[in-house]
C-alpha angles and dihedrals in degrees: 000000000000131000132205121219130023122334093211122050108185117217096341093186129047120253097032105073094166097053112092134184118227119194115212129184123246130189093240138094091244086075130218124357121232117221126180133228122200112202091208138112104304102030102237134193117200105208122344115220129241124313098255129122092241091054093047091050091050092049091047091051091053091049092049091051088056092046093248138123132211089251089066095066112108102172138028119194115195120206088200144336104269120123098248088057105040099022100107101034094101090043089060090053091048089050090060104270113147094208144149122230116216122194137154114276092241092059099033097091091052089052092051096042099038120157130151089244092052092045092056092049089209101167094035091049091049090055089054093046092046091056088053096052107265109152118254093232092057093047091052092050092048093048091050091049093049092048091050089053092049091050094055101038124079112238117270091210147020126220116254138184119267110218099184127030109209133214132191110283095030117130132230100208130206131174097269105015143015138218119227117219115232116188107225109174123188110081084052130354092250103038113145138195124209119219128195103196103196093057099029091236117156122190105205109179105199096332092091120014137175113256094354142067122217126243116239131228132236122188141147119266099195141017097230123074118259104259090212093056112092091206094053094241119167118245108269139186101241102202103185097054088044091050094049092046092050091047091052091055088060094061116113138057096305103114138053101178137020120208105196132184091242131029111039118264123332113217096177103058097167091056092047091053092049092046091054091049091048092049092061096035089059092049092048089053089053091050090050092051091048089051090053092049093049092045092053089055101045114356123247111016139194126245087249092061089050090050090054091049092051099041108028094152099048124102104246093204095061104020108036108084105066093039091046090055087052091052091049089047091050090052089048090055093046090051090049089053092048093244097122136038123217131210136174116240125218091260090057097252122131116244129195136209133180110264088239092050 
C-alpha cells in the first residue's frame, strides 16, 4: 500500500483553485485511489479511501499540508458505495467531524448496512450464477474461499449514516460554484458523476478512469419473478447495459477535464469516453463469437459454457466471478439489441442462441 509521487495535488485543473486531488494507497493492483477536497463552505471531501492505517496517515498528511484537520470536514459526497470510496467516512465522524454524508439513493442502503459479507454478495451472486449454468460444486468452493478470506482480513470499511439521498439533477452547492449530480449506473446501481458547468470539469469516480475500465455489477432487485418476463426471470440490475447507456449520454462537447478516482487527470475526455465504450464493445463481440461457436457445437448454451470457451486456462475458483458477470452483461446487451434469443432449459438454467440460429 505505497504510492509514488505527491499525496496532495493542489488545484489540478484550471478554474477551480479550491478543489484538490488527494492520492491514497489501496491494497489492490488498480493502485491508489484519488479523492477530492473542496476548500469551500462547507469543507467537502468527495470519496474517502479505504479504512487502513496507511490511507488514514496519507489523508491526514494532505489535510495538514492544507492547514486543516479531520474535524473541519462538514460534508462527504460518495460517488458510490465501494470500500475505497466510502471506507473512511465513519472514521472522520469518529475523529470529531460533524459532517453529513451524501450518496445516491440506489447505493445509500449499502453504505448504511455495509459488511464484508454483504459487499461480496456471495449468496445473491451464486443465485445469479446458478441460473446461468455454473455448477453447484464450484459455487460452494468459491463461497467457502471468499468466507475464509473475509474471516482473516480486517474490514476495509465501516458502515455509516447517509444524511442525504441524491438523485440525478441534484446540486452540491458551494459559495461560488456548484456541482451537478449525474446518475451514471453500471459500476454500481447508484454511481454518480459530479459536473461543474462553467469549467467543464467532470468528477467521475470509477465510471471513467485513466488507463483502466471499471467492471460492472449485476444483481437481483426482487425475490419474485417479473410478471412481464415470459421466462419468469427476476428483476435484475443489469450493470453492463446501464454502463454503456450512461457512457453514451456523455458524448459531445460537454467536458474539458475529467477528474477520475484512478489515473491522474484526463485532459481528453471525449477520447476517454470512446475508449471505455470500445473496450466493452470489443468484449461483447468476443462473447457473441463464443456464443456462435458453442451454438454450432451443441445448440443453445449457458453463459457458463461461453465462459469456458473464452477463458479455458483460468482457474474458475479464483477467477470466475468478475468475468462471469461480464459474460452475463454482454449477453444482456446482446439481448437488448435483439442479437440473441433466450430460453429456459428443463433444469432451470437460461440458454442463449444467436438470433439467426
